[in-house]
N, C-alpha and C positions, 0 to 999 in steps of 0.2 A: 871100614866104616868107623868113624869116630864114635866112641861110646862114652856115656856119662853115668856116674854112680847115682842111683836113686833108690829110695826105700819103696818096696812094693809089699804090702801086707806086713810092714814092719821089718822086712828082711832086705838087706842091701843087694840090689841087682844092678845090671847094666842095661841102660836103654840107648838105642841109637840116637845120635844127636839129630838126625833127620827123621821126621815122622811123616807118614803118608796121610794127608788130609783128604777125606772122601766127599768133598762138596763140589768138586769141579771135574768129575769124570768126563771123558770124551763122549760126545753124543752123536747120534745118527741124524739124518736130514729131518726125520719126523719128530725129533726132540727126545727120543728115548735114549737111555744110556747105552753106549756101545760096550756090552758086557765082555765080548771077546778081547777088545783092545784094553779095557780096564783091567781085566785079569792079567793080560800080558805085561802091563805096566807094573802092577803090584807084585807079580811073580818076579819080575826083573829086580825090583827094589828089594824084596825079601831075600832073593838069592845073592844080593850084594850087601847084605848086612842090616837092612832096615827091619826093625822089630816092633815098631810102634805104629798102629793103625787107628785113625780117629774118624768117627762117624757121628751122626746126630739125627734126631727125629725128623727135622724139616728138610734136610739136604735132599736135593733132587726130587722135591715134591713128595717126600716120605719114602722114596725108593732106595736111598743110599744104603740103609741097613740091610735091605734084601740083597742088594748087589754084593755087599761085603760078605754076607752069608755064603753066596755062591762061590766067591773067590777063596775064602778061608776054610771051606768045609773039609779040604784034604790036608790042611796044615796040622802039624802037631800043636795042640792047644797051648802047651807050655813053651812053645818056641817064639811066641809073639805076645805083645801087650795090646789089648783092645780097649779103646776109650769110647764112651757114649755119653749122652747128656740128657738131663731131665728138662723137657720143655715146660717150664713153670707156668707160662701163659696159657697152657692147656688144662691146668689143674685148678679146680674149684674146691675139691674135697680131698681127703686122704685116700678115698677110694679111687679117685682119678690117678693119683700118684702110683698106687699099687697096680692098677690096671695097665698104665702106660709102661711102667718099669718092666713088668713081666712080659708085656707084648714086645718090648725091645729085646729082651733076652731071646724070645722066640724068633723074632725077625732076623736077629744076628746068628741064630743057631748055636748059642753058647749057654753055659750054665752060670757064668759069672763075667763081670767086667773088671778088668785090672784097674782102670781109672774111670770113675763116674763123676760127672760134673753137673752142678746146677747151671743151666745154660743161660748165657747172656744176662747176667744179673744187673740190676740198676736200682735207682731210688725206690721206684714203685714196688719192686719185688722184695725189698728188704723187710717190710712189714708182713707181706704175704708168706714168706718163708718161715716166719716165726708163728704166725697164726695157724698155718697148716702143719706145724711141727715137722717140716721137711727133713731137717737134719736128724731128728730122732728116728724118722722112718728109714733114712739111709743107713744110720747106725744099726738098725734092726737087720737090714739086708746084709750089712757087713758081718754081723754075728752069725748069719745063716750061710756065710761063705759066698754070697752073690755079688759082693763088691769088695775089692781089695784096697783101693784108695779113694778118698772123698775130696772133691775140690769144687771150684767154680770157675766159669769163664766170665769175663767182665767187659761191659761197655757203658761207661758213664764217666763222671768227673772224679778228681782225686779225693775230695772229701767223702764222697759216697764209697769209694774204694777202701778208704781207711776203716769205715764202719763195717764193711763186709769182712775185711781181714781180721778184725777184732771179734767177730761174731762167734768164731769156732776155731779149734785147733786143726786147721786144714792140713791135709797131706801134701797138697800141691795147689797152685793157682795158675790159670791160663790167662795171659794178657796179650793185647795187641801192642807191638813195639817194633819200630824200625828207625833208621837214622833220620828220617824226616818227621817222625811222630814222637819225638822225645818229650814234648810237652802236651801231647794230645791224650785225651782220656786220663788214665793214671800216669802216663808218661814214664820217663826214666826214674822219677822219684818213687813211683809205685814199685818198680823193680828193686830199688834200694831198700824199701820198707820190707819187702818179702825176704830179701837177703839177710837183713839184720835179725829177722825173726826165725831164720833158718827154714823158710818155706821154699821148696823147689819151684822153679818157674818153667812153665811151658809157654812157648811163643807162638802166636798166630799173626798173620799178615806181615811176615818179615820183608816181603817185597811190595807191601802196600797195595794188595790186590792186582799186582802186575805193573804198577806204576813205576817201579824202580828197576825195570828191565830194559827200558828204552828211553833215550834222551835225544836232544838235538846233537848234531855232529860235533859242535864245539865242546859240549859237556862230556860226551862219550870219548872224545879225543883225549881229555885229561886222564881218564881212567886207562884208556888203551896205551897212552904214551908210557905209563908206568908198567903196565902188564897187558900185552896184546894177546896172551894165550887163553885167558879166562874170560868168562862171560860178564856182562854188566851185572846180571843178577847175582853172581857169586860174591860181589862186593857187599851187597845188602845182607846176604846170608852170613858172611864172615863177620860183618859188624855185630850182628846179634849174637853169633856163636862165640865171639870174643868175651862176652860177659860170662864169668865163671859159674854163676848160679843158674844159668840157662841149661836145662837138662834135655829138652826136646824142642826142636823147631819144626812146626808144621808147615808143609807146603801142599797146597791144593793143586796137584799136578794134573794137567789135562792132555798132555802129549808125551810120547815116549822120549822126544828130544829133551823135554824139561826134566824127566826122570833121569836120563843119562847125564845131563849137565849137573844136576844136583848131587848125584852119586859121585861124580868126579870131584865136586867141591868138598864133600864131606868124607870122602875116602882118603883124600890127601889134605885134610884140614890143617890150616895154619892160622892162628889168631892174627888179626891185623897188626902190623908193626906201627911204630910211631909215625913214620913217613906216610903210610897208607891212611892212618887216622886223620892226618892233616889234609890229605887229598879229599877224603870224605867231607871234612868241614868246608873245604873250598867248593866242592861240588854242591853241597847243600845251599850255600850262599848263592851260587850261580842259578840253581833251580828256583829259589825264591825270587831272584831278580827277574825271572822270566814272566812273573805274574803281570797280567795286563791291566787290571783295575784295582785301585787301592780301597776296595770295599772291605769293611770290617764285620759285615753281617750283623750290624746293630739293629736292623729292621725298622729304623725310624722312617724310612721311605714307604713302608707298608701300612695298610694294604693299598695296592694299586687299584684304581677304580675300574681298570680294564682287565684285571686278573693276572697281570704279569707277576711272577715270583722273581722280583728284581735280585735279591741276594743270591738265590739259587742259580740264576742265569750267570751271574758274575763268578760264582764258585766254579761252575762248569767251565766257563771261559778260562779262568786262571788255571784250573786243573789240567786242561789240555795244553795250554801254553807251557806249563812246567814239565809235564810228563809225557806228552805226545801219545796219550792212550786213546787212540781212535775209537776202539770198540766200546769202552766204558762211557766215553762222552756221547757217542751216538745213541747208546742205550738211554742215558739220562735225558738227552734232548727229545728223543721219541716219547719218553714218559711225560715230559713237560708239554709236548704237543698234544698228547691225548688228554691231559688235564686242563688244557687251555691256559697254561701259565708260561708259555715260551716267549722269547724276546720279540717274535714277529707280531705279537698282540699289542705291542706298544704303538699308540697313535700320536706320540710326541705332544701330549697335552701339557706336559711340564709341571703337573701337580706335585711330583716327587722332588723337584729341584730344590725348593727352599727348605725341605725337610732333611736333606743330607748333610750331616756334620763334616763330611770329608769334601764337600763341594764338588762331588763327581757330576759330570755332565751326563746324567743317566740315560736320557733318550739317545744321545750320540753314541755312548758306549754300548747300549743294547743293539744299535744298528751296526756298530763295529763287530759285535759278536756274531751277528747274522752273516755279515760279509766274511768274517774269519772262517766260519763253518763252511761256507760255500767255496771260498778260495782253497781250503784244505781238503775239499771233497769228503767231508765228514758226514754230512746229512745224506742218508741213503733211503 
């Protein structure tokens, strides 16, 4: 297993480049987590060198931490690193912070967290974290030996990211990054900012929620023509892992096959070479070219008098055309159906047409989206 040097409680340690994200455990037919299979997967990962386990308060409806407790209870506590996160949206007072933090320790069955993050920070939470003196509270826990490293995970724009980075002398920061999202949220520039400041980087969504593991035959063919032995997913992992300041890459694995494939990638890790990086650039262009509608999500067409969320329908349309992610698109479309915002609510009144600066034939494209879903058997 590839290891990267990282400071833990101010001491240099080695973390596995692959981290096990505990937000997508396999589930049973009734929706409960399959504990037996989850344990088998993490045991296999740990036995093959993975030593970083990441959970959070909201994962699996609040049950992820309890599942982790059952899995790690027989492990030597010093043999692995455990990361958990403060759900700031649940905190109105300092008492809430204290209650939740100590409940998390109890749920995980541990006395301390190696890595503790303020979860999913954004513009709104920037003021809140200062008003509640969250960092001071976490520093207190560190002094008590209950936290070893303090960081945050991020979901917002670049300017907001810069403010958060400058707020404190962070031990590490967790960001979303993959070869398709180099300009999304903080993007690749955010990684460079952290690197210049000497702040270690933890990566989430390296395969974009599963979108970078399957493409159409033509795009997959370009990757397979160069290397037909490794998975499509391995390209995405290796792209992120080729960035030297990336210390851990989290993967929310939900099948043993995914665990085995990722272990293979990181046990024999090789940074992408120049030729492979060029192939990734070409694949990225090909993926973007698969987009169906030239919608920029400017929202000038909104609101629709009949409730259609026009930009969201086009985003879902483009997402599947680019990534062939049936499950994700089916989930989003079902959600829109329940909300009454799906494309089939369009009655072709045409009110949106003169509002679109891209001159998109919106009713026609919404109808095309419906037909596309039906033709591809996505609506279930």
